[in-house]
C-alpha positions in Angstrom: -116.3 39.2 10.6 -119.3 37.4 9.1 -122.6 37.1 10.9 -122.4 33.3 10.7 -119.1 33.3 12.6 -120.5 35.6 15.2 -123.4 33.2 15.6 -121.0 30.3 16.2 -119.1 32.3 18.9 -122.4 33.3 20.5 -123.5 29.6 20.5 -120.3 28.7 22.4 -120.9 31.6 24.8 -124.4 30.4 25.6 -123.3 26.7 26.0 -119.6 26.1 26.5 -120.0 22.4 27.5 -118.8 19.9 24.9 -118.2 16.2 25.0 -115.0 16.4 23.0 -112.8 19.2 21.7 -110.8 18.3 18.5 -107.6 20.4 18.1 -106.5 20.6 14.5 -108.6 21.2 11.3 -106.7 19.2 8.8 -108.3 16.1 7.2 -107.7 13.9 10.2 -109.1 16.4 12.6 -112.1 17.1 10.4 -112.6 13.4 9.9 -112.8 12.7 13.6 -114.9 15.8 14.2 -117.4 14.4 11.7 -117.2 10.8 13.1 -117.7 11.9 16.7 -120.6 14.2 15.9 -122.4 11.5 14.0 -122.3 9.4 17.2 -124.4 12.0 19.0 -121.6 13.8 20.8 -121.4 17.6 21.0 -118.0 18.4 19.5 -115.9 21.6 19.1 -113.3 21.7 16.3 -110.6 24.3 16.7 -108.2 25.2 13.9 -105.5 27.8 14.4 -105.5 28.9 10.7 -107.9 27.9 7.9 -109.3 24.4 7.5 -107.0 22.1 5.5 -104.3 24.8 5.2 -101.4 22.8 6.5 -100.2 19.3 5.4 -103.8 18.5 4.3 -103.4 21.1 1.5 -100.1 19.6 0.3 -100.7 16.0 -0.6 -99.7 14.3 -3.9 -103.5 14.4 -4.6 -103.5 10.6 -4.9 -106.0 8.4 -3.2 -104.1 5.2 -3.2 -103.5 1.8 -1.6 -99.7 2.4 -1.2 -98.1 -0.1 -3.6 -94.7 0.8 -2.2 -95.7 0.0 1.4 -95.7 -3.7 0.5 -91.9 -3.6 0.4 -92.0 -2.5 4.1 -94.2 -5.4 5.0 -97.1 -3.1 5.8 -99.8 -5.4 4.4 -102.5 -4.3 6.9 -101.9 -0.6 5.9 -102.2 -1.5 2.2 -105.4 -3.5 2.9 -106.9 -0.6 4.9 -105.8 2.0 2.3 -107.4 0.0 -0.6 -110.6 -0.2 1.4 -110.6 3.5 2.0 -109.6 4.3 -1.6 -112.7 2.4 -2.8 -114.9 4.0 -0.2 -113.9 7.5 -1.3 -114.6 6.5 -5.0 -118.1 5.6 -3.8 -118.7 8.4 -1.3 -117.1 11.4 -3.1 -117.2 10.5 -6.8 -117.4 14.2 -7.7 -113.9 14.8 -6.3 -112.3 11.4 -6.3 -111.9 9.5 -9.6 -110.0 6.5 -11.0 -106.4 7.1 -12.0 -104.9 4.7 -14.5 -101.2 4.4 -13.7 -98.3 3.1 -15.8 -95.0 1.8 -14.3 -92.0 1.8 -16.8 -90.3 -1.6 -16.3 -86.5 -1.6 -17.1 -85.5 -5.0 -15.8 -86.8 -8.4 -14.8 -85.6 -9.6 -11.4 -84.1 -6.5 -9.8 -85.6 -5.6 -6.4 -87.1 -9.1 -5.7 -85.4 -9.2 -2.3 -86.4 -5.7 -1.2 -89.2 -7.0 1.1 -87.0 -9.6 2.5 -84.3 -7.1 3.2 -86.8 -4.9 5.1 -88.0 -7.9 7.1 -84.5 -8.7 8.2 -83.9 -5.1 9.3 -82.2 -3.5 6.3 -83.0 0.3 6.5 -81.2 1.5 3.4 -82.3 2.4 -0.1 -84.2 -0.5 -1.9 -82.9 -1.9 -5.2 -84.6 -0.8 -8.4 -87.9 -2.7 -8.9 -88.0 -5.1 -11.9 -90.9 -6.9 -13.6 -91.1 -9.8 -11.2 -91.5 -7.8 -7.9 -93.8 -5.3 -9.6 -95.9 -8.3 -10.8 -96.0 -9.7 -7.3 -97.0 -6.4 -5.8 -99.8 -5.7 -8.3 -101.2 -9.2 -8.0 -101.5 -8.7 -4.3 -103.2 -5.4 -4.9 -105.8 -7.1 -7.1 -106.2 -9.9 -4.6 -106.9 -7.6 -1.7 -109.7 -5.9 -3.7 -111.1 -9.0 -5.3 -114.4 -8.8 -3.4 -116.7 -5.9 -4.5 -114.0 -4.9 -7.0 -114.6 -1.5 -8.6 -111.4 -0.9 -10.5 -109.8 -3.1 -13.3 -107.1 -5.6 -12.6 -103.5 -4.7 -13.6 -101.9 -5.8 -16.9 -98.5 -5.8 -18.5 -97.7 -4.3 -21.9 -95.1 -5.5 -24.3 -92.3 -3.2 -25.4 -94.1 -2.5 -28.6 -97.4 -1.7 -27.0 -95.6 0.5 -24.5 -94.1 2.5 -27.4 -97.5 2.8 -29.1 -99.2 4.1 -26.0 -96.4 6.3 -24.7 -94.1 7.2 -27.6 -92.2 9.7 -25.5 -91.5 7.3 -22.7 -87.8 6.4 -22.0 -86.5 3.7 -24.3 -85.1 1.9 -21.3 -88.6 0.7 -20.5 -88.6 -2.8 -21.9 -92.2 -3.4 -20.6 -94.8 -1.4 -18.8 -97.3 -2.3 -16.1 -100.7 -0.6 -15.8 -102.9 -0.6 -12.7 -105.5 1.6 -11.2 -105.6 3.8 -8.1 -107.4 7.2 -7.7 -106.8 10.9 -7.5 -108.6 13.8 -5.8 -109.2 17.0 -7.6 -109.6 19.3 -4.7 -108.8 17.9 -1.2 -109.5 21.1 0.6 -113.1 21.2 -0.7 -113.7 17.7 0.6 -112.7 18.9 4.0 -115.1 21.9 3.7 -117.9 19.5 2.6 -117.4 17.3 5.7 -117.8 20.4 7.9 -120.9 21.4 6.1 -122.3 17.9 6.5 -121.8 18.1 10.2 -123.6 21.5 10.3 -126.6 19.8 8.7 -126.7 16.5 10.6 -125.3 17.6 14.0 -126.0 21.3 14.5 -125.0 20.9 18.2 -121.4 20.6 17.1 -119.3 23.7 16.2 -116.3 24.1 13.9 -114.1 27.2 14.3 -111.2 28.2 12.0 -108.8 31.0 13.0 -109.2 30.0 16.6 -106.8 28.7 19.3 -107.3 26.5 22.3 -105.2 27.3 25.4 -105.1 26.4 29.1 -105.7 29.0 31.7 -105.9 28.0 35.4 -106.7 24.4 34.5 -109.5 25.5 32.3 -109.6 25.4 28.5 -109.9 28.8 26.8 -110.9 29.4 23.2 -109.5 32.5 21.5 -110.9 33.9 18.3 -107.9 35.1 16.2 -110.1 37.4 14.2 -111.5 39.5 17.1 -109.4 38.5 20.0 -112.5 37.4 21.9 -111.8 34.8 24.6 -114.3 32.2 25.8 -114.0 29.4 28.4 -114.9 26.0 27.1 -115.3 22.7 28.9 -115.0 19.1 27.5 -114.8 15.6 28.8 -112.1 14.7 26.3 -109.6 16.3 23.9 -108.4 14.8 20.7 -105.1 16.2 19.3 -105.1 16.0 15.5 -102.4 18.6 14.7 -100.2 16.4 12.5 -96.6 17.5 12.4 -97.3 19.9 15.2 -98.6 17.2 17.5 -95.8 17.3 20.1 -95.9 21.0 20.4 -99.7 21.2 20.6 -99.9 18.6 23.3 -97.3 20.5 25.3 -99.3 23.7 24.9 -102.2 22.1 26.8 -100.0 21.0 29.7 -99.0 17.5 28.7 -95.6 16.2 27.6 -95.1 12.6 26.5 -91.8 10.9 27.5 -90.8 10.5 23.9 -91.4 12.5 20.7 -94.3 11.1 18.8 -93.9 12.6 15.3 -91.0 12.4 12.9 -91.9 14.6 9.8 -90.6 14.5 6.3 -91.1 17.2 3.7 -92.8 16.6 0.4 -92.7 19.1 -2.4 -94.7 19.1 -5.7 -94.9 21.1 -8.9 -97.8 22.1 -11.1 -96.4 22.4 -14.7 -97.9 24.0 -17.8 -96.4 21.9 -20.5 -98.9 20.6 -23.2 -96.3 18.2 -24.6 -95.8 16.5 -21.3 -99.6 16.4 -20.6 -100.1 14.7 -24.0 -97.2 12.3 -23.5 -98.9 11.0 -20.3 -101.9 9.8 -22.4 -104.3 10.2 -19.5 -102.1 8.1 -17.1 -100.0 8.8 -14.1 -96.5 7.6 -14.4 -95.1 5.9 -11.3 -91.4 5.7 -11.4 -88.1 5.6 -9.5 -85.6 8.4 -9.3 -81.9 7.7 -9.3 -81.9 7.8 -5.5 -84.5 5.1 -5.1 -87.3 7.6 -4.2 -90.6 6.8 -5.9 -91.8 9.8 -8.0 -95.1 10.5 -9.8 -96.4 12.7 -12.6 -100.0 12.8 -13.9 -102.5 15.1 -15.6 -104.1 17.5 -13.2 -106.9 20.0 -14.0 -105.4 20.9 -17.4 -101.9 21.0 -16.1 -99.4 18.4 -14.9 -98.7 17.5 -11.3 -95.2 16.2 -10.5 -93.5 15.1 -7.3 -92.2 14.5 -4.8 -89.4 14.9 -2.4 -89.0 13.2 1.0 -86.7 15.2 3.2 -86.4 14.9 7.0 -87.3 18.0 9.0 -86.2 18.8 12.5 -89.2 20.6 13.7 -92.7 21.5 12.5 -93.0 24.7 10.5 -94.5 26.0 7.3 -92.4 24.9 4.4 -92.0 25.7 0.7 -90.5 23.9 -2.4 -86.9 25.1 -2.4 -84.9 25.7 -5.6 -83.0 22.4 -5.3 -86.2 20.5 -4.8 -87.7 22.0 -8.0 -84.6 21.0 -9.9 -84.7 17.5 -8.4 -88.3 17.0 -9.6 -87.7 18.4 -13.1 -84.6 16.3 -13.4 -86.6 13.2 -12.4 -88.9 13.8 -15.3 -86.0 13.6 -17.7 -85.6 10.0 -16.7 -89.0 9.0 -18.0 -89.6 11.6 -20.8 -86.0 12.5 -21.9 -87.0 14.1 -25.2 -89.5 16.6 -23.7 -88.1 20.0 -22.8 -89.5 21.1 -19.4 -88.5 24.6 -18.3 -88.5 26.1 -14.9 -90.7 29.0 -16.1 -93.4 26.4 -16.9 -93.9 25.8 -13.2 -97.0 27.8 -12.5 -97.4 26.7 -8.8 -95.4 24.8 -6.3 -96.3 23.6 -2.8 -94.8 21.6 0.1 -96.0 20.1 3.3 -94.7 18.1 6.2 -95.9 14.5 6.4 -96.8 13.7 10.1 -95.1 10.3 10.2 -94.6 8.3 13.4 -91.2 8.9 15.1 -88.6 6.7 13.3 -84.9 6.2 13.1 -84.9 4.8 9.6 -82.1 6.3 7.5 -84.0 6.0 4.2 -87.1 8.1 4.6 -89.0 5.8 2.2 -88.8 3.1 4.9 -90.7 5.2 7.5 -94.2 3.9 8.1 -97.2 5.8 6.7 -99.4 4.0 9.2 -101.2 5.6 12.2 -102.2 4.9 15.8 -104.1 6.5 18.6 -102.4 7.2 21.9 -104.1 8.2 25.2 -102.0 10.5 27.3 -101.7 9.8 31.1 -103.3 12.3 33.5 -106.6 13.4 34.9 -107.8 14.9 31.7 -108.8 12.6 28.9 -106.5 13.4 26.0 -106.0 11.3 22.8 -103.3 11.8 20.1 -103.7 11.0 16.5 -100.1 9.9 15.4 -99.2 9.5 11.7 -101.8 8.9 9.0 -102.2 9.8 5.4 -104.9 11.4 3.3 -106.4 8.2 1.9 -107.0 6.6 5.4 -108.4 9.6 7.2 -111.9 8.0 7.7 -110.5 4.8 9.1 -108.2 6.7 11.4 -111.1 8.9 12.6 -113.2 5.8 13.1 -110.4 4.1 15.3 -109.9 7.3 17.3 -113.7 7.7 17.8 -114.0 4.1 19.1 -111.4 4.8 21.7 -113.0 8.1 22.8 -116.4 6.4 22.9 -115.1 3.6 25.1 -113.5 6.1 27.5 -116.7 8.1 27.7 -118.9 5.1 28.2 -120.8 5.8 25.0 -122.0 3.4 22.2 -121.4 3.8 18.5 -124.6 4.9 16.7 -123.6 4.7 13.0 -120.8 3.6 10.6 -119.3 5.9 8.0 -117.7 3.5 5.6 -120.5 3.9 3.1 -121.6 7.4 4.0 -121.5 9.8 1.1 -119.8 13.1 1.6 -121.2 16.5 0.5 -121.8 16.6 -3.3 -121.2 12.8 -3.4 -124.7 12.2 -2.1 -126.9 10.8 -5.0 -124.2 11.7 -7.5 -125.1 10.1 -10.8 -122.8 7.7 -12.7 -123.7 9.5 -15.9 -122.8 13.2 -15.3 -123.9 14.0 -18.8 -127.6 13.9 -17.8 -126.9 16.1 -14.7 -125.0 18.6 -17.0 -128.0 18.8 -19.4 -130.4 19.3 -16.5 -128.3 22.2 -15.2 -128.1 23.7 -18.6 -131.9 23.4 -19.1 -132.9 24.5 -15.6 -130.6 27.5 -15.3 -129.9 28.5 -18.9 -126.1 28.0 -18.6 -123.7 26.5 -21.1 -122.0 23.1 -20.9 -118.7 24.5 -19.8 -120.3 26.2 -16.8 -122.4 23.1 -16.0 -119.2 21.0 -16.0 -117.5 23.5 -13.7 -120.3 23.3 -11.2 -120.5 19.5 -11.2 -116.7 19.0 -10.7 -116.7 21.5 -7.8 -120.0 20.8 -6.0 -121.3 17.4 -7.3 -124.9 16.7 -6.7 -125.5 20.1 -5.0 -124.4 22.0 -8.1 -128.0 23.1 -8.7 -128.2 24.6 -5.3 -125.1 26.7 -6.0 -126.3 27.8 -9.4 -129.8 28.7 -7.9 -128.0 31.0 -5.4 -126.2 32.6 -8.3 -129.4 33.0 -10.3 -131.0 34.8 -7.3 -128.3 37.4 -7.6 -129.3 39.8 -10.5 -126.5 40.6 -12.9 -124.2 37.7 -12.0 -121.2 37.3 -14.3 -117.7 35.8 -14.4 -115.1 37.2 -12.1 -113.1 37.8 -15.2 -109.9 36.8 -17.1 -111.4 33.6 -18.5 -112.4 32.2 -15.1 -115.5 30.0 -14.9 -116.1 31.1 -11.3 -118.8 33.7 -11.1 -119.1 36.7 -8.8 -122.2 35.2 -7.1 -120.5 31.9 -6.7 -117.7 33.6 -4.8 -120.3 35.3 -2.6 -121.9 31.9 -2.0 -118.5 30.5 -0.8 -118.0 33.4 1.5 -121.4 33.1 3.0 -121.6 29.3 3.4 -118.0 28.0 3.6 -116.4 30.0 6.5 -114.3 32.2 4.3 -112.4 34.8 6.4 -109.5 35.8 4.2 -108.6 36.4 0.6 -106.1 33.5 1.0 -108.9 31.2 1.9 -110.6 32.0 -1.4 -107.6 31.9 -3.7 -105.7 29.0 -2.2 -108.3 26.6 -0.8 -112.0 27.3 -1.8 -111.1 27.7 -5.5 -108.6 26.2 -7.9 -107.5 29.6 -9.2 -104.0 29.4 -7.6 -103.1 25.8 -8.1 -104.0 25.8 -11.8 -102.0 28.9 -12.4 -105.0 31.1 -13.3 -104.8 33.6 -10.4 -103.6 37.0 -11.5 -103.3 40.5 -10.1 -106.5 41.5 -11.8 -108.5 38.5 -10.3 -107.1 39.2 -6.9 -108.4 42.7 -7.1 -111.9 41.5 -8.1 -112.0 38.9 -5.4 -110.9 41.5 -2.8 -113.7 43.8 -3.8 -116.3 41.0 -3.3 -114.8 39.9 0.0 -114.7 43.5 1.3 -118.4 44.0 0.6 -119.5 40.6 2.0 -117.6 40.8 5.3 -117.9 44.6 5.7 -114.1 45.1 5.7 -112.4 48.5 5.6 -110.2 49.5 2.7 -107.2 49.2 5.0 -108.1 45.6 6.0 -108.7 44.4 2.4 -105.4 46.1 1.2 -103.5 44.3 4.0 -105.2 41.0 3.0 -104.1 41.5 -0.7 -100.5 42.3 0.4 -100.5 39.2 2.7 -101.8 37.0 -0.1 -99.2 38.1 -2.6 -96.4 37.8 0.0 -97.7 34.3 0.9 -97.8 33.2 -2.7 -94.3 34.4 -3.3 -92.9 32.9 -0.2 -94.6 29.5 -0.2 -96.0 28.8 -3.7 -93.4 30.2 -6.1 -95.9 32.7 -7.6 -94.4 36.2 -7.6 -96.1 39.6 -7.9 -94.4 39.9 -11.3 -96.0 36.6 -12.5 -99.4 37.8 -11.3 -99.1 41.0 -13.2 -97.8 39.3 -16.3 -100.9 37.0 -16.3 -103.3 39.9 -16.2 -101.3 41.6 -19.0 -101.3 38.4 -21.1 -105.1 38.2 -20.7 -105.6 41.8 -21.7 -103.6 41.2 -24.9 -105.6 38.1 -25.6 -108.8 40.0 -25.4 -107.6 43.1 -27.3 
């Protein structure tokens, strides 16, 4: 266990009184932890595993207004989502960037009555969307963001222009529509940055991963899952932000709502290494319909291609993976838009899945289930609030609404607003990153590739990270073509609450999701983690075995694939 973690536990032991305890360290829990702390409250965040390791690590990596939600009549959700999308583009520009999106249009009038059908109670699959309903939806998109607009308006392309821009696109596309949303390169890092921000601005608050909150004799008890240490903690209020696990987490603390609150659906995604497909996208996301009416996406992602997703009901919350039939479903969907491009299963370098924590619904077609959110106060003597629903894009607004209810219940006043508050490396992030890259190259004698790596990971604090690396004599790459350095990994371990090898590989770095992790790199990272945390050989060997088993079970990356990647790199260097 790190010294820093022991210091946090000691801090709780010395003062176990908090204003609010937030249960759940996904993006919504971290968002409300940040929001409450900024209002001057002392807050304890408790996450059973690692931060952003559940559904928050498994989004489509889009930051979007929700064009499809217009069909469900969720205009307020679209307005809120567009506001939050633009806020993230301003507040976290190092991780969130514009995403030009093309919609293949195969008809004119089809789908024009989808919204009306939803209004009158139709719950089935919507009709295919033609040019007219797409035009109406995109025009509304533009209208909502007309004030302080930061992204271009939509436009339609003729059939010839569509062929010129996307030669491999299906010939069934008689037109195409182009609009802008946004994407996030590393959602897990944004969560870590919010926790780091709280540590700087509100050091009275404490965030704990690998910890559990329980109830013992009507008192809250915190258990450290690393050491087994148990501490009594007190709070005036509890916020449940456990997503798909909401109903079970509420029950574990002695409450049970009359009706189930969350109705989850499973979404799976693939990361594909296919240069022809990446080239065919021409820097755009393609937003299209599968044959079952489900909206699918495919876009360039960190040198690979991200494609998804499925939308399957799940009976109960659990850790999920992309099953074989889902992988086939997504690959088959790509044939509808790029029929001439051969995409093989062995080109899938990573797959992931998560459960969307949607409000309880009886809708037959899962696409009709609301992606909205609400806050519910539980009855009883203890103040308990439940965050129901929500999506990545709207986490800040959801946190703000939850905080307002908590503040009212505690008789406290709001002290600040976060709509325009920069996050982590988004503070003072320059519009022209070329100048920042040159400064890093000049100040630290690094090459352009290394400077770009630092900027896209850490934003405006890239210099701080590289300075820490320069203070470590003999720093070098972790190997096998990776731009991460050994000292950079040490920096993460020391400053980002890294407790396991899985934290490093799956969430603090992009090694796994970009298909670059290998058996050789795992060994090197294990060596660094062992030294930094003072782990025994037995402990680190167990962590390596756990990571490989985890990647095989939940991410479609087998030990054979990991070995082959190291062998391939060795041949390349020979």
